[in-house]
N, C-alpha and C positions, 0 to 999 in steps of 0.2 A: 393852452400852450403846455402847461405842466403835464397834462395827460399824454400829449404826443411825445414828450421827452421820455417819459416812463416806458411807453410802448417801444420806442427806438432802443432804449437801453436793454430791454428784455428780448429784443429780436434774436432768435437763435437759441434761447434758453430751453425752449420746449424740445428742440431737436437734440440738444445736449442731454436732457433728461431721458429721452427715449433711448439714446445711444448707451447711456449708463445702465438703464434697465435691461437692454439687450445683452450687454456684457455680463451682468449679474446672472441673468437667466442662462446664458451659455455656460458659465462656470458651474452652475447648479446641474445642468444636463451632463456635462463632462464628469462631474463627481458621481452622478448616478450611474453612468456607464462604467466608470472605474470600479464602483462597488459591485456592479453586476459581474464583472470579470473575476473579482476576488471571490464572490459567492459561488460562481461556477467552479473555480479551482477547488474551493473547500468541499463542494458537493462531490466532485470527482475523487478527491482524497478519501472522503468518507465512504464512498461506494467501494473503492479499492480495499479499504481496511475491512469492511464487512465481508467482501469476497475472500480476502486473505484469512480472516477468522473462520469462515465456512470451510475453506480448503484445509486449514490446519486441523479443525475439529474432525473432518473426514479422515485425515491421516491418523489421528490419535485413535479413532474408533477402529481403523484397520489394524493398527499395531496391537490394540487390546485383543482383537480377534485372532491375529496371526501369530502372536508370541506363544511359544510352547511353555508348558509348566512341567516341573519334575513330578513324575507320577507318585513318588513316595511322600514328598513334603508338600507339594502343591505350590512351591515357590517358582518364580519365573526363572526359566533356563537362561543363564548368563550369556551363552553363545548366541542363542536365538534372539535375545534382546539386543545384543551388540551388533547384529547384522543389519539393524535398521539405521545405524549411524551413517551420516552422509556429510562429507567435507567438514570434519571436526576442528580443523585448524584454520588460521587466517584472521584477517581483520574484518571489521564490520562491513558487510555487504561485498566482501571479496574473500570468499572462503576457499580453502585448499583441499587437496586430495587427502585421503582416498574417498572415492565416490562409493556409494552403497551399491551392492550387487543384488539387493533384495528386489524381487519383481514387484512387490507392493510399493516400494519407494520409487522405483524407476517409472512405473505406471502413473503414480501420483505426480511426479515431477512433470511428466508430459501433460497431465491435466492442468497443472499450474501454469505451464508455458502456453497452453491453448493448442495442444497438438493431439491428434487422434492416435490410436494404437500404432499406426503406420508411420507416424512422424510428420503427417501433413497438418499444416496450420488450419485451425477452425476459426472462421470469422466471428469476432465478438466474444471469444472465449479466452480465459486465462487472464493473467495480470500483465500489464505492459512492461517491456524491458527486462523480463525475468530471464536469467540464464542459469545454467547449472551451478555456476560459481556464486550465485546470489541466493542460494538455498542452503541452509545448514540444519542438520538434525543431530543433536547431541544425545547419546544414550548413556546415562551415567548410573551405574549400579555399584559404585565404589563403597557406599555405605550399606551394610548388610540389611536386607529386607526392604530397601528403598530403591525403586527403579524409576529414576527421573528422566523424562525426555523433554528436551527444549527444542522447539522447532522455530526457526527464524526464516522469514521470507522478506526479500528486498525487491522492490520494483521501482521503475522510473519511467514516467510518461514522457511523451515527446516534448512537452513544454516545461518539465520539471528541471530545476537547476541541480537538485541533489536527489539521491535515492531515498525512498521511504522504506521504513522497516517496521515489521510487526513480529513480535515473539510471543510464544505461549509455552508455559511449563505445565506438564501433566505428570501424574504418577501412575505407573502401570503395575497392577497387581493381579 
């Protein structure tokens, strides 16, 4: 008799245990999916930062090659160096005029934006959401003998809440 009472009292307990186990399993699966989304976003950001670094290194090399030097002293020509400046004023990721007229800089900006020489978009090239106003090149030679260039790129992917920024400082001699 006691045995039957115990069985009746436990009727449905197994079903409740299974239900709790399914809920715990579902929470675990949802957590893993959420972590995967965060991982993908971090991977995209990392990929764009590497791309930005590569693009900036390319421009620095072009500036080093393209800047003229005084034939007597060997120093960097100030006017030649200043021609590389692009949108030197403004706030972070919203830079203002004047734009650079240097062919090296304008060609490089097209590459950053993923455009060919004719201005046509190239699939899978460039950084997302880059505009001319999101690129800044500061050419500072205010200290004698020191020619500092600071290049800043800002981009913003379709799912990004805010713009990402990458800056590099180099010295040209």
